[in-house]
Every structure is written in structure tokens, then in C-alpha cells.
PAMILO-407913 format. One line per field, with one value per residue (C-alpha): residue number from 0; y, z, x; residue in one letter. Coordinates in Angstrom, 3 decimals. Layout:
<rs>
num <- (NUM,...) $
c2 <- (Y,...) $
c3 <- (Z,...) $
c1 <- (X,...) $
residu <- (A,...) $
</rs>
This chain:
<rs>
num <- (0,1,2,3,4,5,6,7,8,9,10,11,12,13,14,15,16,17,18,19,20,21,22,23,24,25,26,27,28,29,30,31,32,33,34,35,36,37,38,39,40,41,42,43,44,45,46,47,48,49,50,51,52,53,54,55,56,57,58,59,60,61,62,63,64,65,66,67,68,69,70,71,72,73,74,75,76,77,78,79,80,81,82,83,84,85,86,87,88,89,90,91,92,93,94,95,96,97,98,99,100,101,102,103,104,105,106,107,108,109,110,111,112,113,114,115,116,117,118,119,120,121,122,123,124,125,126,127,128,129,130,131,132,133,134,135,136,137,138,139,140,141,142,143,144,145,146,147,148,149,150,151,152,153,154,155,156,157,158,159,160,161,162,163,164,165,166,167,168,169,170,171,172,173,174,175,176,177,178,179,180,181,182,183,184,185,186,187,188,189,190,191,192,193,194,195,196,197,198,199,200,201,202,203,204,205,206,207,208,209,210,211,212,213,214,215,216,217,218,219,220,221,222,223,224,225,226,227,228,229,230,231,232,233,234,235,236,237,238,239,240,241,242,243,244,245,246,247,248,249,250,251,252,253,254,255,256,257,258,259,260,261,262,263,264,265,266,267,268,269,270,271,272,273,274,275,276,277,278,279,280,281,282,283,284,285,286,287,288,289,290,291,292,293,294,295,296,297,298,299,300,301,302,303,304,305,306,307,308,309,310,311,312,313,314,315,316,317,318,319,320,321,322,323,324,325,326,327,328,329,330,331,332,333,334,335,336,337,338,339,340,341,342,343,344,345,346,347,348,349,350,351,352,353,354,355,356,357,358,359,360,361,362,363,364,365,366,367,368,369,370,371,372,373,374,375,376,377,378,379,380,381,382,383,384,385,386,387,388,389,390,391,392,393,394,395,396,397,398,399,400,401,402,403,404,405,406,407,408,409,410,411,412) $
c2 <- (-3.853,-7.049,-7.170,-9.562,-10.448,-13.290,-14.418,-13.153,-15.941,-17.364,-14.203,-13.717,-16.703,-14.710,-12.335,-14.343,-11.579,-10.266,-7.513,-4.360,-5.632,-8.402,-9.861,-13.670,-15.180,-18.520,-21.552,-21.333,-22.588,-24.375,-22.833,-19.557,-18.714,-16.457,-14.716,-12.943,-11.094,-13.351,-16.320,-14.691,-16.877,-14.405,-14.158,-10.765,-9.720,-10.708,-9.310,-10.155,-7.157,-7.912,-5.301,-7.510,-4.795,-2.330,-4.596,-4.817,-1.049,-0.160,-2.832,-1.054,2.363,1.259,-1.444,-0.920,-3.510,-5.357,-6.246,-8.896,-8.804,-12.205,-10.983,-12.111,-9.372,-9.558,-9.535,-7.645,-9.226,-7.529,-8.826,-7.213,-3.705,-2.673,-3.694,-1.964,1.279,2.276,-1.154,-3.772,-3.508,-6.369,-8.959,-8.772,-8.438,-11.574,-13.417,-12.466,-13.592,-17.049,-16.920,-15.464,-16.136,-13.959,-11.318,-9.921,-6.663,-4.627,-2.133,0.678,3.460,5.265,3.550,0.282,-1.573,-4.545,-6.441,-8.613,-10.946,-13.108,-12.565,-12.560,-9.904,-7.824,-8.052,-6.880,-3.873,-2.877,-3.260,-1.092,1.519,5.005,3.937,1.869,2.375,5.220,5.287,6.549,6.227,5.610,8.966,10.709,9.573,10.047,13.471,15.199,13.349,12.867,16.056,15.698,13.185,10.258,7.873,9.035,11.081,9.997,10.504,12.910,14.138,10.599,9.948,13.169,12.610,8.998,10.062,12.584,10.228,6.896,8.015,8.478,4.743,3.590,0.642,2.664,4.344,1.009,-0.513,2.377,2.411,-1.344,-1.064,2.234,2.151,-1.239,-3.198,-0.589,-0.264,-4.050,-4.371,-1.740,-3.741,-6.905,-5.021,-3.888,-7.451,-9.120,-8.310,-9.603,-12.711,-13.470,-13.022,-14.695,-11.590,-11.147,-8.310,-6.661,-7.104,-5.133,-2.126,-2.894,-3.363,-0.092,1.679,-0.042,0.911,4.517,4.773,3.210,5.534,8.555,7.888,6.678,9.366,12.349,11.449,11.993,9.568,9.441,6.998,5.596,2.258,3.903,6.989,7.678,9.259,11.542,10.906,7.234,8.168,10.832,8.422,5.792,8.386,9.684,6.223,5.126,8.231,7.419,3.898,5.202,7.649,4.800,3.236,6.369,6.222,10.009,11.957,14.613,15.231,17.168,19.929,22.191,23.509,19.992,19.078,21.905,20.594,16.790,15.287,12.599,15.168,17.529,14.692,13.730,17.339,17.667,14.418,15.609,18.894,17.009,14.926,17.866,20.119,17.368,16.837,20.578,21.180,18.375,19.718,23.264,22.116,20.049,22.791,25.275,22.854,22.151,25.886,26.675,23.913,24.694,21.003,19.729,16.197,15.453,11.697,9.200,7.240,10.222,9.752,12.405,10.664,12.648,12.501,9.739,10.382,10.628,14.179,15.241,13.689,15.413,18.828,18.436,17.511,21.127,20.034,22.786,21.631,23.466,23.003,21.682,19.050,17.930,17.761,15.654,13.266,12.726,12.481,9.666,7.813,8.436,7.415,4.756,3.414,2.764,1.482,-0.951,-2.312,-2.788,-4.759,-7.026,-7.778,-8.501,-10.866,-12.632,-13.278,-14.389,-16.961,-18.179,-18.649,-20.866,-23.200,-24.314,-26.179,-23.091,-20.931,-23.411,-23.350,-19.549,-19.447,-22.007,-19.975,-16.797,-18.705,-20.137,-16.903,-14.393,-16.552,-14.453,-11.047,-8.167,-8.484,-6.402,-5.397,-8.076,-10.765,-10.234,-12.223,-15.208,-15.135,-16.817,-18.883,-15.957,-13.813,-16.429,-16.439,-12.670,-12.918,-15.598,-13.361,-10.575,-12.947,-14.141,-10.815,-7.991,-4.510,-2.381,-5.067,-2.725,-0.979,0.939,1.697,3.346,2.817,6.105,7.220) $
c3 <- (9.683,10.097,12.184,10.773,12.688,12.033,12.171,9.159,9.303,6.176,4.273,2.302,-0.053,-1.594,-3.070,-5.179,-6.769,-5.052,-2.527,-2.138,1.103,0.996,4.363,4.258,4.951,6.653,4.647,3.452,6.131,5.090,7.543,8.315,11.831,11.724,14.123,12.917,14.658,12.716,14.712,18.066,19.908,22.752,23.496,23.602,26.749,26.895,28.731,29.421,27.293,23.626,20.943,19.184,19.962,18.114,15.083,15.120,15.476,12.732,10.502,10.751,10.151,7.198,5.455,6.598,8.458,5.293,3.523,0.863,-0.924,0.446,1.269,4.778,7.336,9.570,13.288,15.273,18.569,21.423,20.398,16.959,18.211,19.082,15.615,13.902,15.797,14.901,15.163,12.637,10.339,8.162,10.953,11.544,7.797,7.193,9.990,8.607,5.140,6.600,8.475,5.792,2.493,-0.285,-0.132,2.938,4.339,7.210,8.799,10.647,11.827,8.820,6.485,4.657,3.248,0.899,1.502,-1.379,-1.620,-4.584,-7.538,-10.096,-8.178,-7.681,-11.419,-12.208,-9.881,-11.224,-14.878,-14.317,-12.180,-13.277,-14.770,-12.125,-9.157,-7.552,-5.036,-2.448,1.130,0.338,-1.466,1.266,4.101,2.139,0.587,3.483,2.401,-1.382,-2.308,-5.985,-6.755,-9.022,-6.038,-5.323,-8.432,-10.486,-13.889,-16.340,-13.812,-13.213,-16.964,-17.612,-14.800,-15.784,-19.394,-18.208,-15.922,-17.786,-20.614,-18.032,-17.236,-20.552,-21.098,-21.210,-17.903,-16.243,-17.499,-16.113,-12.779,-12.226,-12.708,-10.926,-8.175,-7.518,-7.453,-5.485,-2.833,-2.549,-2.089,0.628,2.430,2.169,3.700,6.585,7.208,7.094,10.676,11.934,9.768,11.242,14.783,14.239,15.318,14.745,12.403,11.732,7.960,7.563,8.802,6.585,3.479,4.178,4.407,1.248,-0.824,0.395,-0.791,-4.141,-4.642,-3.581,-6.169,-9.015,-8.671,-7.320,-7.783,-4.028,-1.567,1.687,2.932,5.323,5.522,7.431,8.986,10.703,8.174,9.453,6.151,6.994,10.353,8.672,5.986,8.503,10.696,7.726,6.461,9.929,10.170,6.815,7.995,11.310,9.494,7.476,10.701,12.616,13.385,13.053,10.580,13.124,11.202,8.667,11.254,11.081,14.615,16.073,13.994,15.662,19.197,18.889,19.336,16.679,14.065,15.051,14.674,11.272,10.039,11.056,9.256,6.027,6.319,6.541,3.461,1.377,2.277,1.329,-2.059,-2.750,-2.001,-4.353,-7.127,-6.759,-6.799,-9.953,-11.645,-11.243,-12.819,-15.778,-16.381,-16.149,-18.614,-20.889,-20.965,-23.190,-24.177,-27.781,-27.998,-26.915,-24.459,-22.985,-19.995,-18.532,-17.935,-14.780,-13.399,-14.849,-12.350,-13.142,-11.770,-14.254,-17.121,-16.121,-15.780,-19.034,-20.826,-20.221,-19.431,-18.307,-14.781,-11.480,-8.820,-6.420,-8.904,-9.640,-5.916,-5.262,-8.116,-6.935,-3.327,-4.450,-5.827,-2.728,-0.155,-1.930,-3.913,-1.124,1.437,-0.893,-2.359,1.106,2.055,-0.989,-0.131,3.491,2.697,-0.050,2.247,4.990,2.694,1.303,4.823,5.583,2.645,2.401,-0.900,-2.583,-1.171,-2.524,-6.015,-6.042,-4.968,-7.605,-10.333,-9.261,-9.303,-12.764,-14.390,-12.852,-12.681,-9.832,-11.521,-10.667,-12.299,-15.279,-16.471,-19.183,-16.540,-15.117,-17.889,-17.074,-13.331,-13.916,-10.742,-8.509,-10.329,-9.643,-5.967,-5.824,-7.669,-5.251,-2.351,-3.894,-4.344,-0.743,0.874,-1.547,-0.549,0.551,2.314,2.511,-0.568,-0.637,-3.780,-3.853,-6.004,-7.614,-6.198) $
c1 <- (-2.021,-0.056,3.090,5.690,8.828,11.228,14.810,16.716,19.291,17.688,16.836,20.003,19.392,16.549,19.133,21.528,23.567,26.636,25.823,27.871,29.372,31.986,30.967,31.110,27.722,27.101,25.880,22.314,19.942,16.770,14.372,12.746,11.656,8.631,6.302,3.188,0.403,-1.960,-0.666,-1.453,-3.934,-4.465,-8.170,-9.821,-11.601,-15.238,-18.226,-21.859,-22.731,-23.401,-24.096,-26.653,-29.206,-26.973,-26.911,-30.701,-31.062,-28.605,-30.112,-33.454,-31.884,-29.757,-31.735,-35.277,-37.285,-38.301,-35.082,-35.728,-32.361,-31.400,-27.894,-26.875,-26.296,-23.222,-23.952,-21.315,-20.301,-18.522,-15.116,-15.571,-16.309,-12.739,-11.570,-14.475,-13.946,-10.409,-8.809,-7.733,-10.743,-9.546,-9.931,-13.713,-14.352,-12.304,-14.111,-17.512,-16.467,-15.850,-19.169,-21.445,-19.702,-18.238,-20.979,-22.722,-24.077,-22.756,-25.139,-23.384,-25.659,-27.098,-24.622,-25.137,-22.134,-22.104,-18.855,-17.626,-14.641,-15.609,-13.197,-16.019,-17.943,-14.797,-14.080,-17.603,-17.291,-13.881,-14.922,-17.986,-16.243,-17.203,-20.543,-22.326,-20.015,-18.099,-15.254,-17.710,-16.536,-12.870,-12.704,-14.669,-12.392,-9.137,-9.695,-7.913,-4.769,-4.964,-6.809,-7.741,-4.984,-5.765,-5.770,-9.332,-10.192,-13.184,-14.742,-13.153,-10.576,-9.302,-9.161,-7.232,-4.721,-4.146,-3.581,-0.984,0.953,0.937,3.310,6.068,5.971,7.415,9.745,12.963,12.121,11.345,14.597,16.628,14.808,15.205,18.959,19.611,16.989,15.414,18.669,20.617,17.922,17.580,21.344,21.210,18.513,20.631,23.548,21.353,20.183,23.594,24.569,21.232,21.602,25.025,23.724,20.351,18.445,14.724,13.765,10.411,10.270,7.057,9.011,12.020,9.914,8.110,11.465,12.698,9.669,9.754,13.357,12.403,9.419,11.460,14.157,11.948,9.264,11.243,14.929,15.202,16.754,14.799,17.453,14.877,16.710,19.546,17.942,14.633,12.297,9.533,7.756,7.127,5.628,3.505,2.287,1.228,-0.461,-2.452,-3.414,-4.461,-6.645,-8.277,-9.084,-10.405,-12.681,-14.168,-15.465,-16.484,-20.192,-20.414,-18.227,-17.300,-14.074,-16.135,-16.519,-13.450,-13.857,-13.701,-10.655,-8.744,-9.284,-9.431,-5.924,-6.380,-7.358,-4.544,-2.031,-3.455,-3.357,0.299,1.121,-0.507,1.391,4.702,3.886,2.639,5.549,7.990,6.351,6.014,9.699,10.742,8.503,9.819,13.431,12.944,10.910,13.766,16.245,13.936,13.435,17.146,18.026,15.082,14.262,11.470,10.460,11.411,10.826,8.179,10.346,12.152,14.446,16.726,20.037,20.833,17.297,15.086,12.281,8.574,8.538,11.222,9.249,6.004,7.638,9.562,6.332,5.215,1.674,-0.656,-1.457,-1.729,0.935,-1.705,-2.915,0.638,1.356,-1.737,-0.908,2.652,1.500,-0.809,2.205,4.284,1.682,-0.356,2.598,5.060,2.569,0.801,4.045,5.503,2.400,2.738,6.367,5.473,2.629,4.598,7.537,5.153,3.538,6.875,8.188,5.194,5.914,9.546,9.064,7.600,10.391,12.949,11.408,11.399,15.055,16.037,14.308,16.116,19.441,18.772,17.589,19.995,23.130,24.498,24.044,21.692,18.249,17.163,13.721,13.908,14.431,10.947,9.271,11.507,10.795,7.449,7.229,8.170,5.607,2.934,3.911,3.419,0.102,-1.095,-0.120,-2.197,-5.124,-5.041,-4.194,-5.054,-4.076,-5.725,-7.786,-10.756,-12.127,-15.388,-17.342,-20.727,-23.791,-24.830,-28.160) $
residu <- (M,M,S,L,T,F,S,V,S,S,L,H,P,L,Y,K,Y,K,P,I,S,T,T,T,L,P,P,K,P,R,F,L,S,I,K,S,S,L,D,D,E,T,Q,K,Q,T,S,W,V,S,P,D,W,L,T,S,L,T,R,S,L,S,L,G,R,N,D,D,S,G,I,P,I,A,S,A,K,L,E,D,V,S,D,L,L,G,G,A,L,F,L,P,L,F,K,W,M,N,D,Y,G,P,I,Y,R,L,A,A,G,P,R,N,F,V,I,V,S,D,P,A,I,A,K,H,V,L,K,N,Y,G,T,K,Y,A,K,G,L,V,A,E,V,S,E,F,L,F,G,S,G,F,A,I,A,E,G,S,L,W,T,A,R,R,R,A,V,V,P,S,L,H,R,K,Y,L,S,V,I,V,E,R,V,F,C,K,C,A,E,R,L,V,E,K,L,Q,A,D,A,L,N,G,N,A,V,N,M,E,E,K,F,S,Q,L,T,L,D,V,I,G,L,S,V,F,N,Y,N,F,D,S,L,T,T,D,S,P,V,I,D,A,V,Y,T,A,L,K,E,A,E,A,R,S,T,D,L,L,P,Y,W,K,I,D,A,L,C,K,I,I,P,R,Q,I,K,A,A,K,A,V,M,V,I,R,Q,T,V,E,E,L,I,E,K,C,K,K,I,V,E,I,E,G,E,K,I,N,E,E,E,Y,V,N,D,N,D,P,S,I,L,R,F,L,L,A,S,R,E,E,V,S,S,V,Q,L,R,D,D,L,L,S,M,L,V,A,G,H,E,T,T,G,S,V,L,T,W,T,L,Y,L,L,S,K,D,S,S,T,L,M,K,A,Q,E,E,V,D,R,V,L,Q,G,R,P,P,T,Y,D,D,I,K,D,L,K,Y,L,T,R,C,I,N,E,S,L,R,L,Y,P,H,P,P,V,G,C,S,A,F,P,S) $
</rs>
């Protein structure tokens, strides 16, 4: 996970429409002061001990002594071990990509991973998902959180759940949500940043974007305001705890978390279980509340692009569709949106702003496009097609720093 902190004295030009607050802002500065954990040159501690022997051993266990695939095998050094075992997994994978190229193998105990970063290879895997490839490890280590939700569902279950959810994301819904949710939440973030902008304070934007996207997901999916931009939300802490546990499980040499007895006594597992409980209880309460309202009003979808004017949320649409689905399945699907949706979107915003801050000319072009298209008014859904340069900036951010940075698919045996 990247930590991103910078002075917000130059953030407000990114938002050209008039914010709710009438506070007078200083003239637009032409710089952005930024500090990122990626720029930290601090050297890790070294030792005379090297785990090269471990690499050789696990290579034999995973690949066999006579591996003729021709794919290079990453060699873990001491400085990589802390990141591999519960640390920032992305960093050693990125380093090995530079060392070995866009495709290499990683032998870890009895497991054998093929790591790919080439766009053509990634496209091949994604196009053939469900026939030649499965979600494999990522589903295995995330099931404790997502259950049977479509974030990790496969085959016919994934197809059925996707078919049930996609109709809720129609054009009319998106238009309403952009106006009522996206713009309002963005304005609230601008308000929060104004005091820091006036004082030149540094702000952790990764944290702010995470709060922003949780508020957006809460309102657009559940019609519930977590208000995490202004209050401490236990849901954010729970989400990060659960996601960190999923990443840690992907690098555990032994899957001890599959043993229930151990999960009840190991602090890390106890903390993860409590986090999942917080998330599930929150989602279940929101579902039950909405279900009662739908039943009382006798609501039923009677048009293709249906939106309830008082509650345009995805949850309201799904309940009004009267689909025969268990409460647990609905909970897991919506939990997938809440957890995966807010965390991934927050990451995209963080990386995009990081890259823009590193290139003043690109930032200027993006600002000029926003000025020209919006003309000082809040954006609408129809404006997205005209924000072509900004869209390309976001796409480039996704290309350079896709999220999640680690995806695991498995070859069917």
C-alpha cells in the first residue's frame, strides 16, 4: 500500500466548480509539493545471511529439478523476505519484473506462481478466464471476507450474479448518482481541504480518497452516508484490516488459517474475524432496513431503467426487482461492491493524483480541459465523454499502477 502525503495548497484548482463553502481561496499556485513512500531511499537492514538456499529448495519442491519451461525464476534475497511475508508484496514483484522481464516464476514452498505484467499476456488470461484459468489463490485467501460474492465467484455462479447486478447500473441511474452523490461528496472533500490549503498543511490524500470513495459507495449502493470524511468510520478500519489479512494469507508459507482452532487463538486471525464481522453486520443492517421499506411500499420494478426517486441505490433496485436470492448471497454481493469498490477506486484516485503531481504540464492540460468542458458548473454524466484528456490520464495511471497490484489465477489441473 502506498502512502501519499503532500501540500494541498494546489489541490483546489482541480475542482473548478463553485464549492458549497464561500471561503475565498488564494491565487492558483503552479506547483504541487508531494511526498510518497515510493520516494523513500532508506536502505533496509542487511545481513550476512541470504535465503538463496531457500530459493533453491522451494524451486525443487515447486518446479522439480528439471524445469525446461525457459521462464526465469525469481531469486529472493534477504531484503525481499520482509515484503514477501506480510509486507508490501507489490515492491518485490515490481523489482523482479525489472530484473527478469514481464513473465517469471516465483517458487514459494509447495506453491509455484507465474507472475505476468505484459499487457498481451494479461489480456489473454482475462479473455480466457473461466475456461483455461481460475481465480485460484485470490479466491482461496479472500473467501473469509467475500463469501460467495461475485468478487471471487466463478463459473455459473459468477455469471448468474453478474446478470442480476448489471441491470442496476443503467444510464439513468449513473446520471442521477453523478449529480446527487459524486458531485456532493467531491464538494465535501474540497471543503475539508480548504483550511489545509489556506495554511499550506500536508494531507495524506490516500486516506482522504479512501474516505471519499467509501462515502460514494455507501450512498450509491446502499443510500447510506458513512460520512467518513468528517467522522471516524469503523468500517474503513475493518475493510483495511480484512484486505491486509487477505494479502498476508497469499504469502503465508503454510495456510494455518484453514484450521479453525488456530484462528481462535492467533491475534492476527482474531482481529481479521472481528473486522469481517463489522463489515457484514453493517451490510446486513442496511439490507434489512431497505427490505422493510420495499415491502411496506409494495415496490416493484416496472421499467427497464428504473430509479426510485427517494432512494436510487443499487440495493433498492435489487430488492425491488424481486429476484429470488438468499439474504447471504445478496449480502456477499453488496459486500463485494463495498469492499472491493471503494478500496480500488481510492487507489486509482491516489495514483492518478500522484502521477499528475509529478508532471506539471500534464496537470495543467487536465485542469484546462476541466475548465473548458465544465465552464464552472458541476459535472454531469454526459460530460464524461468530453473529458477525454483526463480520462486518458486515469487510464495511464491504471496501466502503470493497476489495482489490485497482485492478481492470482490458477491453471485448472
